[in-house]
N, C-alpha and C positions, 0 to 999 in steps of 0.2 A: 239547671238544678235549683229550682225555687225552694224545694224542700230543705235544702242545706241550711237555710236561715233558721229552721226549727230543730236542726240536728243537735243532739246532746254533746257531740264531739267538736262543735264549731270553734271552741276556744282552746282546744288541745293542739300541741305541736303536730304538724302534718307528718313528720317522720315517725311519730308513734303509731300512725295508722298503716305504716309500711315497715313491718318488722324486718330487721336485717340491714337497713340503710344506715344505721348508726348503732354504736355500742353504749350510748348514754342511758338507755332505759333498762329497767330491771324486769325479771320474770313477773313480779307482782304487778308492775305497771301495765305490761302487755295483757295480763289476765284481766285487770280491772277494765280495760277497754271493752272486752267482750260483755262484761256485766253492764257497762254503760250502754252498749248496743241493745242489750236485752230490754232495757227500760226506755229506750229512745222512742219518742212518739212517731218518728218517720222511718223506722227501721225497714219497713216493708217497701217504701218508696226507694230507699237507698239500695236495697237488694235488687229490685226490679231494674233500676238504672244501671247497675253493674252488669246484670245479665244481658240487658238489651244492647249495651255498648261493648259487650265482650271484654270487660275489664278483668284481666287475669291476676294482677298483683294488688296487694293491699287488703284492708279490712273494710268491707261494705256490708254492714249488718252481720255478716258471717265471714270467717276466714276463707282464704282462697281454696284450700283443699275441700272444704265442705261445699262451697259454691260450685265447684267443678262437678260434684255428684248430682246436683239438681239442675244443671244447665238446661236439660231438655224438658224439664217439668212445665206443665201448663201454668200460666200466670195466676189463674184462679185458685190453684192449689197452694201457692206460695205462702199464704197467711198461715195455714195449718202446718205446713212444712217448717216454717220459721218457729212457730210455737213448740212443735215437737223437738226440733233440733236444739233449742235452747235448754231443754231438760238435761242435755248432756253436761251442761255446766254444773248442775247439782250433783251429778253422778261422779264426776272427776274429783271433786272435793280436794283441791290443792291446799297445801300449807306452805308458808314462806318463812325464811329466816329473817332476822332483823334487818339485814342489808338488802332485802327484797328478792334474794335469790330463791329458787324453788327448793323447798325442803323435801317434800314428797307429794305424790298425788296417786289417783287410782289409774291403773293400767286398764285400758278398754278391751284388752285381749284376755289377760288372766284374772282381771277383776280385783287384783290385790293392790293395796296402797303401799308404794315402795319408792325408793330413790332411784335416780339414774335414768334420765330421759334426754335423748340427744336433741339438738337444735332442729327445728323445722319451722321456718318462717311462714309456711302456708297453713299452719294448724293452730288449734286453740292454744293461747298463751305462748305461741312461737316455739312449741316443743312437740316432739313426737307423741302420738297417742298410745304408744305401747312401750313398755319398759325395756331396759337393756337385755334382760334375760329372754324376753319374748322376741326381741330383735335378733339376737344371736340364734335362737331356735328356728327362725324363719327367714334368715338373711339370704338363703339361697333358694327361697320359694316365693317368687314374686306374685304368684297367683294367690297365695295365702294373704298377702298384704292387700291385694285388690278386693278379695272377699271380705276382709275385715272392714274396709272402707264402706262396703255396702250394708253391713250388718248394723242392726240397732243395738247400742250398748245396753247391757242388762241394768234394770232399775233396782235390782236387789241390794246393791251396795254392800257386799259381804265383808265381814271382818274376820281375819284369821289370826291364830296365835303364832308364836315363833316357830312352831313345828309344821305350820301349813295346814293345821286343822281348823275347820270352820267353827267360829264362836257364835256368830249371829248373822242374820241378813234380813232384808225387808221382804215380806210376802208380797208378790206382785199382784195378788188379788185384793187383799184388805189394806195393803200398803202400810202395815205395822211391822216394826222391827221385832223379831223374835229370836230366841236362842235356838241353836242347832237342833236340839232334841224335839222341837216343835214342828220339825219338817220330816217327812218320810224319806227313806233311802232311795237314791236314784243315781247310779254310777255316772251317767252322762250329765247330771246337773251340776251347778256351781257348788263346790264343797261337797259333792256327791249327795246332794239333797234336792228335793223337788222345789219348783219355783213357788208353788202354793203351800201354805202351812197345812198341818193336819186338820185344823178346824175348818178352814175354807174348803179343803178337799172333801171333807165329810159333809159339809153343808151343801156343796155342789152336787154330791151324789144323792143326798136326800131329796133335793129339788128335782133331780132327774127321775128318781123313782116315783115321785108324786105325779109328774107329767105322764109317765108311762101308765100309771093306774087310771088316770083321767082320760086316756085315749079310748 
């Protein structure tokens, strides 16, 4: 493991890279490890090493649960997979209390920022990626959990009011946060709104119509 000499984590306690082995670390410290991996110059080498040696436990560029999903992927695809997977860190948007405990974060199933996430040493920040409410809803449906693991989390990062109504979200086309009224209605969408804002949808339609005329 010659790459280890360049690893950003080389001065950290070994136990911090293996969540659950001790209770001395906080939620915030476990989360910061992932951000450290994200910027590490040898994160790809670390990931390849863990996959080639079938290392099941611990954090090797990615947490165990995530590595499990990409185990069968081609090595040549791992760089892009790593880049795309790290975008999840921005989507989750965790907040922490002064003592380092988790205050709230975004559930990757219902997309709401909320409290109450059970321990999961194989996942981001050593916590489940779905909230207590979603866990109760699908606790007897193992297939739903498996499907959730395969899905890409929404990049819209929605914000809801206390009544569960959508306040704003990021348009996945222009990547700008806009208020709910700037999205068209769509019952199946997050907050019952489309993923693209009205302006992007309109522009896309205009471009399509121009292409049709030029044919």
